[in-house]
C-alpha positions in Angstrom: 80.2 -92.6 155.0 80.0 -96.1 152.8 82.8 -98.4 153.8 85.1 -99.5 151.7 87.7 -102.8 151.7 91.1 -102.4 152.6 92.6 -103.2 149.3 90.6 -100.3 148.1 92.8 -96.9 148.8 90.2 -94.8 147.0 88.2 -92.7 149.3 84.5 -92.3 148.8 82.8 -89.5 146.7 79.0 -88.6 146.9 77.9 -90.7 144.7 79.5 -94.2 145.9 77.7 -97.1 146.0 77.9 -99.4 148.8 76.9 -103.3 147.0 76.7 -105.3 150.1 75.3 -108.4 148.0 77.6 -108.7 145.8 80.4 -107.0 147.5 82.1 -104.8 145.2 82.7 -100.7 146.3 82.0 -97.9 142.5 83.7 -95.0 144.0 84.8 -92.0 141.9 88.2 -92.3 140.1 91.7 -89.3 140.6 94.8 -88.6 138.8 96.9 -91.5 141.1 94.6 -94.6 139.8 95.4 -93.3 135.7 98.2 -96.0 135.2 95.5 -98.7 136.6 93.0 -97.3 134.8 95.1 -96.9 131.4 96.6 -101.1 132.3 92.4 -102.1 132.5 91.7 -100.7 129.7 94.5 -101.8 127.7 93.1 -105.0 127.9 90.5 -105.0 125.0 92.2 -101.6 123.2 89.2 -101.6 120.3 86.8 -101.9 123.1 88.1 -99.1 124.9 89.9 -96.4 122.6 87.6 -93.6 123.3 87.8 -94.0 127.2 91.5 -94.2 126.7 92.1 -91.6 124.6 90.1 -89.1 126.8 92.3 -90.0 129.2 95.6 -89.6 128.0 94.5 -87.0 126.2 92.8 -85.2 129.5 93.7 -87.1 132.7 90.7 -88.9 134.7 89.7 -86.0 136.1 88.7 -83.1 133.8 85.7 -81.4 132.1 87.0 -81.8 128.8 85.5 -85.9 129.4 82.1 -84.1 130.0 82.0 -86.2 132.8 83.2 -88.2 135.6 85.1 -91.7 135.6 84.4 -94.2 138.2 85.5 -98.1 139.4 84.4 -100.9 140.0 86.6 -102.6 142.4 85.6 -106.0 144.7 86.3 -107.3 147.9 90.5 -107.5 146.7 90.8 -104.2 145.5 90.9 -105.0 141.9 89.1 -103.6 139.1 85.6 -104.7 137.5 84.9 -102.0 135.4 85.8 -98.7 134.5 83.1 -96.3 133.7 82.9 -92.5 132.0 79.2 -91.1 133.6 78.0 -88.6 132.2 77.2 -86.8 128.6 78.3 -89.8 127.0 78.5 -93.0 129.2 80.7 -95.4 128.3 82.0 -98.9 130.4 84.3 -101.4 130.7 82.8 -104.4 132.4 84.2 -107.4 133.4 81.4 -109.2 136.0 77.5 -108.3 136.3 78.1 -106.7 139.4 80.5 -103.9 138.5 77.0 -103.7 135.5 74.9 -103.5 137.8 76.8 -100.7 139.8 77.2 -98.3 136.9 73.9 -98.5 136.3 72.7 -97.5 139.9 75.6 -94.7 139.8 74.3 -93.8 136.8 70.7 -93.1 138.1 72.4 -91.1 140.6 73.8 -88.9 138.2 72.5 -85.9 136.2 70.5 -87.8 133.0 73.3 -88.5 130.0 72.4 -87.9 126.2 73.5 -91.6 125.7 74.6 -94.7 127.2 76.8 -96.5 124.4 78.8 -100.3 124.5 78.5 -103.7 123.2 75.0 -104.7 122.2 74.4 -107.5 124.5 75.7 -105.4 127.5 73.7 -102.5 126.6 70.1 -104.9 127.9 71.1 -106.0 130.3 72.5 -102.6 131.6 69.2 -101.1 130.5 67.3 -103.9 132.8 69.0 -102.6 135.3 69.2 -99.0 134.7 64.9 -98.9 134.1 64.2 -100.0 136.6 62.8 -96.7 138.1 60.7 -96.2 134.7 63.7 -93.5 132.8 62.8 -94.1 129.0 64.5 -94.1 125.7 64.0 -91.5 123.3 65.7 -93.2 120.3 67.7 -96.6 120.2 70.4 -97.7 117.3 72.4 -100.1 116.8 76.1 -100.0 115.2 78.6 -102.6 113.8 82.8 -102.2 115.3 84.8 -102.5 112.5 88.2 -103.2 112.6 91.0 -102.5 109.5 95.0 -103.9 110.0 97.7 -104.3 107.6 98.0 -105.0 104.6 95.4 -102.5 102.8 94.8 -102.8 99.3 96.8 -99.7 97.5 94.8 -97.6 96.0 95.3 -93.6 94.2 95.8 -90.9 96.1 93.9 -88.4 97.3 96.7 -85.6 97.5 93.7 -83.3 98.0 93.4 -84.8 101.6 95.0 -82.8 104.6 95.1 -82.1 108.1 92.5 -79.4 108.1 93.7 -75.9 109.9 91.4 -73.7 112.2 90.6 -71.4 108.8 88.2 -74.6 108.0 85.8 -75.0 111.0 83.4 -73.2 108.7 83.0 -76.0 106.5 83.3 -79.0 109.4 81.0 -77.3 111.2 77.3 -77.6 109.5 78.4 -81.0 108.1 80.0 -82.0 111.7 76.4 -80.6 113.1 74.5 -83.0 110.5 75.5 -86.0 111.4 75.1 -86.0 114.7 71.3 -84.8 114.3 70.7 -87.7 112.4 71.6 -90.0 114.3 71.0 -88.5 117.8 67.8 -86.2 116.5 69.2 -83.5 118.3 71.6 -80.6 116.9 74.1 -80.4 118.6 74.6 -76.3 116.6 71.1 -75.2 118.1 71.7 -76.8 121.8 74.8 -75.9 122.5 76.4 -73.3 119.6 79.6 -72.7 121.8 80.6 -75.8 123.4 79.9 -77.5 119.8 82.0 -75.4 118.2 84.8 -75.5 120.9 84.7 -79.1 120.8 85.1 -78.7 116.6 88.3 -76.4 117.3 89.7 -78.4 119.9 90.2 -81.8 117.3 91.1 -79.3 114.4 93.9 -77.9 116.8 95.1 -81.3 118.2 95.6 -82.2 114.4 93.0 -84.5 114.2 90.2 -83.7 111.5 90.9 -84.5 107.4 89.9 -82.7 105.0 90.3 -81.6 101.5 92.1 -79.0 100.1 89.6 -76.0 99.3 86.5 -77.2 99.8 84.7 -80.2 101.7 83.6 -83.5 99.7 85.6 -85.5 102.7 86.0 -85.3 106.3 86.7 -87.4 109.0 88.4 -87.2 113.3 90.7 -89.0 114.5 89.0 -88.6 118.0 91.6 -90.8 119.6 94.2 -93.6 118.4 94.8 -94.3 122.4 96.6 -98.0 123.4 98.3 -98.0 119.4 94.4 -97.8 118.3 93.2 -94.9 115.5 89.6 -94.6 116.5 88.2 -92.6 113.8 84.7 -90.8 114.0 82.2 -88.1 111.6 83.4 -90.0 108.0 81.6 -88.1 105.8 82.1 -88.2 101.9 79.7 -85.0 100.0 77.1 -86.4 98.6 77.5 -85.2 94.5 80.5 -88.3 95.1 78.7 -91.4 96.1 78.7 -94.2 93.7 82.7 -92.6 92.0 84.9 -94.9 94.2 86.3 -91.3 96.1 85.2 -92.1 99.3 87.1 -95.4 99.4 89.8 -94.2 97.8 90.4 -90.6 100.9 89.6 -93.8 103.4 92.0 -96.1 102.5 94.9 -93.0 102.1 94.1 -91.8 105.3 94.3 -95.4 106.5 97.5 -95.6 104.8 98.8 -92.8 107.2 97.1 -94.1 111.2 99.1 -97.8 110.0 102.3 -96.0 109.5 102.1 -96.0 113.9 98.5 -97.3 114.8 98.3 -101.7 114.8 94.6 -100.6 113.8 92.1 -99.0 113.4 88.7 -98.9 114.4 84.9 -97.4 113.2 81.2 -97.4 113.6 79.0 -97.4 111.1 75.0 -97.4 111.6 73.4 -101.3 111.2 71.1 -100.0 108.1 73.6 -98.3 106.5 74.9 -100.8 104.2 76.1 -98.4 100.8 79.1 -97.5 104.3 79.4 -101.2 105.0 80.6 -101.6 101.8 82.6 -99.4 100.9 84.2 -100.1 104.9 84.5 -103.8 103.7 85.7 -103.0 100.4 88.7 -100.7 102.3 89.8 -104.1 104.5 87.3 -103.3 107.9 86.4 -106.6 109.0 83.2 -106.8 111.3 84.2 -107.3 115.4 81.4 -106.3 117.4 77.4 -105.4 117.4 77.3 -102.1 119.7 73.9 -100.7 120.6 73.9 -96.9 121.9 70.7 -95.0 122.9 69.2 -91.3 123.9 67.7 -90.7 126.6 64.5 -89.5 126.8 
């Protein structure tokens, strides 16, 4: 059994790592630490909205997180990092030693599908993680954009509404195609049951938006934790390109979200200049560069 600092107040797990030389302990988090973890993540809400959203929706320990939450504590028992390690590996660290500790844990776990974070930190993480010869299958840079009030008033899209279970057959193929274009893996082929369940769950939570009767625009409000709303899977039909329709939909959705959220964040591929121009017109501003690595 690994020794822990007296102030850590947390039990060890099979994947616990003791870094004597750096004096940090990385341990699996349990429900009793939920408030502490959410407070830690709330310091940088736009960067941690996805992890905070998982915790608020499912709790620290849940199969729905598709991974395990770990905390990294220093000798005084103070958190230096929180990570979700699993299918999608995400982390928030305040020291290099926490970053290295999480890379060790990730190597011990089942191979993740992707690792995502701020570009510089992911470069450092990958230097640690790839020491044993791990290879990436694909990497892409994305830009984190944020929108706050004021939002320019544009013509409303009256047909835009929250999706219902009856819309799932419209949403599934579009969402799957977007995932394939980003990762090279089609979730409808790799995990058809799980993918359908995840899409259905978002719809049931009122997190998906579509146009009435057909699908010419969609967006997923994946999380609205800590006053920040996170959008994903924003899509407009190709036949609407150049018409300003997507911009109107985004602006319409933004006004609704900002009625209760302080800000809206989303990611856009660094090479997708058309989408970047649309978001800039809607009022989004660049906040950070991110890197997503898909594991070979």
